[in-house]
C-alpha positions in Angstrom: 7.9 -42.6 -10.2 5.3 -39.9 -10.5 5.5 -38.1 -7.2 2.8 -35.6 -7.7 0.6 -38.8 -8.5 1.6 -40.4 -5.1 1.0 -37.5 -3.1 -2.7 -36.9 -4.9 -3.5 -40.3 -4.2 -2.3 -39.9 -0.4 -4.4 -36.7 -0.2 -7.8 -38.8 -0.9 -6.7 -40.9 2.3 -5.5 -38.1 4.2 -7.1 -34.7 3.3 -4.4 -32.9 5.8 -1.4 -34.8 4.6 0.1 -31.5 2.7 0.5 -29.6 6.4 1.3 -32.8 8.4 4.6 -31.7 9.6 4.4 -29.5 12.4 8.0 -28.0 11.7 7.1 -26.9 8.5 3.6 -26.0 8.9 4.0 -22.4 9.1 5.7 -22.3 6.0 3.1 -24.6 4.0 0.5 -22.3 5.1 1.8 -19.6 3.0 1.9 -21.6 0.0 -0.4 -23.1 -2.4 -1.5 -26.9 -3.3 1.4 -26.8 -6.5 3.7 -25.3 -4.5 3.4 -27.8 -1.2 3.5 -31.1 -3.7 6.6 -29.6 -5.0 8.2 -29.0 -2.0 7.2 -32.6 -0.8 8.4 -34.4 -3.9 11.9 -32.3 -3.6 12.4 -33.4 0.0 12.6 -37.5 0.1 12.8 -37.1 4.4 9.7 -35.7 4.5 8.3 -38.0 1.7 9.2 -40.7 3.8 7.4 -39.7 6.8 4.3 -38.9 4.7 4.1 -42.5 3.7 4.7 -43.7 7.3 1.3 -41.9 8.2 -0.8 -43.0 5.2 0.2 -46.7 5.3 2.3 -47.3 8.8 -0.4 -46.3 11.0 2.1 -44.2 13.1 1.4 -40.8 14.6 4.7 -39.8 14.8 7.1 -37.4 12.3 10.9 -37.8 12.0 11.2 -34.7 14.4 9.3 -36.5 16.9 11.3 -39.4 17.2 14.4 -37.6 17.1 13.6 -35.4 20.3 12.7 -38.5 22.0 16.0 -39.7 20.9 17.7 -36.5 22.1 15.7 -36.4 25.3 17.3 -40.1 26.3 20.8 -39.3 25.1 20.3 -35.9 27.3 19.2 -38.1 30.2 22.2 -40.3 30.0 24.4 -37.8 29.6 23.4 -35.8 32.5 23.6 -39.0 34.5 27.3 -39.8 33.3 27.9 -35.9 34.1 27.1 -36.8 37.7 28.9 -39.7 37.7 32.2 -37.9 37.1 31.3 -35.4 39.7 30.5 -37.6 42.4 32.9 -38.4 45.3 32.5 -42.3 44.2 33.8 -41.6 41.0 37.3 -40.2 42.5 37.9 -43.4 44.2 37.3 -45.8 40.8 40.3 -47.5 39.2 41.9 -45.6 36.4 40.3 -47.9 33.8 37.0 -47.3 35.1 37.5 -43.7 34.9 38.5 -44.0 31.5 35.3 -46.1 30.5 33.0 -43.5 31.8 34.7 -40.8 30.2 34.6 -42.3 26.9 31.0 -43.3 27.2 30.1 -39.5 28.6 32.1 -38.4 25.1 30.1 -40.7 23.1 26.5 -39.3 24.7 27.8 -35.7 24.2 28.3 -36.5 20.5 25.1 -38.2 20.1 23.1 -35.3 21.3 24.9 -32.5 19.4 24.0 -34.6 16.3 20.2 -35.2 17.2 20.1 -31.6 18.3 21.2 -30.4 14.8 19.2 -32.7 13.0 16.4 -31.3 14.7 17.4 -28.3 14.0 18.0 -28.9 10.4 14.3 -30.1 10.0 13.0 -26.7 11.4 12.3 -27.8 14.9 13.7 -26.5 18.4 15.4 -29.5 20.0 14.3 -30.4 23.6 16.3 -29.4 26.6 16.6 -29.9 30.2 16.2 -33.4 30.5 18.0 -34.5 33.8 18.6 -37.4 35.9 16.8 -36.4 39.0 19.3 -35.7 41.7 17.3 -36.8 44.7 17.5 -40.2 42.8 21.4 -40.2 42.3 22.1 -39.0 45.9 21.0 -42.5 46.9 23.5 -44.3 44.5 25.9 -44.4 47.5 28.8 -46.7 45.7 30.4 -46.8 42.4 29.7 -50.5 41.6 29.7 -52.5 45.0 26.8 -53.4 47.1 23.1 -54.2 45.9 23.2 -53.7 42.3 19.8 -51.2 41.6 21.5 -48.8 44.2 25.2 -48.3 42.5 25.9 -46.2 40.0 27.0 -48.7 37.5 23.9 -50.9 38.6 21.9 -48.1 37.2 24.0 -47.3 34.3 23.2 -50.8 32.8 19.7 -50.3 33.4 19.9 -46.8 31.6 22.1 -48.5 28.8 19.8 -51.6 28.4 16.6 -49.5 28.4 18.2 -47.2 25.7 18.9 -50.2 23.3 15.3 -51.3 23.7 14.4 -47.6 23.4 16.3 -47.0 19.8 14.9 -50.5 19.0 11.3 -49.2 19.5 11.4 -46.8 17.3 13.6 -47.4 14.5 10.7 -48.6 12.3 9.0 -45.1 12.3 12.2 -43.8 10.5 11.8 -46.1 7.4 12.3 -44.2 4.1 14.3 -41.4 5.5 18.1 -41.2 5.8 17.7 -40.7 9.7 17.4 -44.4 10.2 20.8 -44.8 9.6 22.1 -42.5 11.9 19.3 -43.9 14.3 20.9 -47.7 14.0 24.5 -45.9 14.4 23.7 -44.5 17.7 21.9 -47.7 18.5 24.6 -50.1 18.3 27.1 -48.0 20.2 24.5 -47.9 22.8 24.7 -51.5 22.8 28.3 -51.5 23.3 28.0 -49.2 26.2 25.6 -51.6 28.0 28.1 -54.4 27.1 31.2 -52.7 28.6 29.2 -51.7 31.6 28.2 -55.1 32.5 31.7 -56.3 32.1 32.7 -53.7 34.4 30.4 -55.1 37.2 31.4 -58.7 36.2 28.3 -59.5 34.7 27.9 -61.2 30.7 27.9 -58.8 28.1 24.3 -59.9 27.2 20.8 -59.7 28.7 20.4 -63.1 30.3 18.1 -65.1 32.9 21.7 -65.0 35.2 21.9 -61.4 35.4 21.8 -59.9 38.8 19.1 -57.3 37.7 17.4 -59.8 35.9 14.4 -59.3 37.7 14.3 -55.4 37.1 11.4 -54.0 35.3 13.6 -52.6 32.6 13.5 -56.4 31.3 9.9 -56.7 31.2 7.5 -54.7 29.2 3.9 -53.1 30.3 3.0 -50.2 31.8 2.3 -49.5 35.3 0.6 -46.7 37.3 2.6 -43.8 37.4 3.7 -43.6 33.8 5.2 -40.1 32.6 4.0 -39.6 29.2 4.2 -36.1 27.9 7.4 -35.6 30.0 9.6 -32.4 28.4 6.5 -32.1 25.7 7.6 -35.4 24.2 5.0 -36.7 21.9 3.9 -40.5 22.9 2.4 -42.6 20.6 -0.8 -44.6 21.8 0.2 -47.5 24.1 -2.0 -50.6 23.1 -0.1 -54.0 24.2 2.9 -54.8 25.9 6.1 -55.2 24.0 7.9 -58.5 24.1 10.0 -59.3 27.3 13.4 -59.8 27.4 12.9 -63.3 28.6 10.6 -64.1 25.4 11.5 -67.5 23.5 9.9 -66.9 20.3 10.7 -64.9 17.7 8.7 -64.4 14.1 6.1 -67.1 15.6 9.3 -69.7 16.2 9.5 -71.1 18.9 13.8 -71.0 19.5 13.8 -74.0 22.0 12.4 -76.3 19.6 11.9 -74.9 16.2 15.1 -74.6 14.5 16.2 -78.0 14.4 18.8 -78.0 17.2 17.7 -77.7 20.6 18.3 -74.4 22.4 17.7 -74.0 26.7 15.5 -71.1 27.3 18.3 -69.0 28.5 20.0 -69.5 25.3 16.7 -68.4 23.5 16.3 -65.5 25.5 19.9 -64.5 25.2 19.7 -64.4 21.7 17.6 -61.6 20.8 16.8 -58.3 22.2 13.5 -56.7 22.2 11.8 -53.2 21.9 10.4 -51.3 24.3 7.4 -48.5 23.6 7.9 -44.8 24.2 5.2 -45.1 27.0 7.2 -48.0 28.8 10.6 -46.3 28.5 9.0 -43.1 30.2 6.9 -45.4 33.1 8.1 -44.9 36.3 9.3 -48.4 36.6 12.1 -47.8 34.3 13.6 -44.4 33.2 10.7 -42.4 34.4 11.3 -42.5 38.0 14.4 -41.2 37.0 13.8 -38.2 35.2 13.6 -34.5 36.5 15.2 -31.9 38.6 
């Protein structure tokens, strides 16, 4: 494969293709065209991102996707840190405490890994993403009472949002080694969600019988009060709502009637998880309302 020829062809489509990577722009600025081409051809990570920009229509670089993932991990990390320091946590069962402690350790590891990857790409990791203290203070019980006002109820919403968030950006890492890392974290976030649901006496998967099924986390679209740009994150343009979690059509196939065996709407909805776009995740109907000091 002639990488130089490919890069030259892409340059015809995008005149700025050799300077598209913000984290490397200062370095590239001192290089001639030949050196830039050589640097790109020797770096599959950036070449993969270049293909995305020219052909996939995305405006995000791998660094921007990783910053978004790191922001979500820091957000969850701070939430569980607040849970561990709360009076409600002290009265929880030993098994529930052990589960929260393990999930917190996972979030710590995810945040550390993502920050290291971002630094490795020449960028400065996002910092200071916290769960709003005033919002946390309103979570007056650990897991009993109205679902959305308990610590574990909100944990379920955060974990389910995180699963949808990772799914929403995985495609932007195609062609890079970072896709493997993102999917590894995504699957663990799904296990967190299932564990929290079990602790609350809910089914392990998203379904219409959930006590939180009507919450906006399980719908799509952007409402008034969205918070794009929080913590310097790059928010891709929002055009149309993502599929809802009660979607029963996948790849244009109606699951309830199109697979030869009848499935109920509830089964069809529970069999597939949907994605959320960045603007939807950061909307005040979901994570946006909880982000802040």
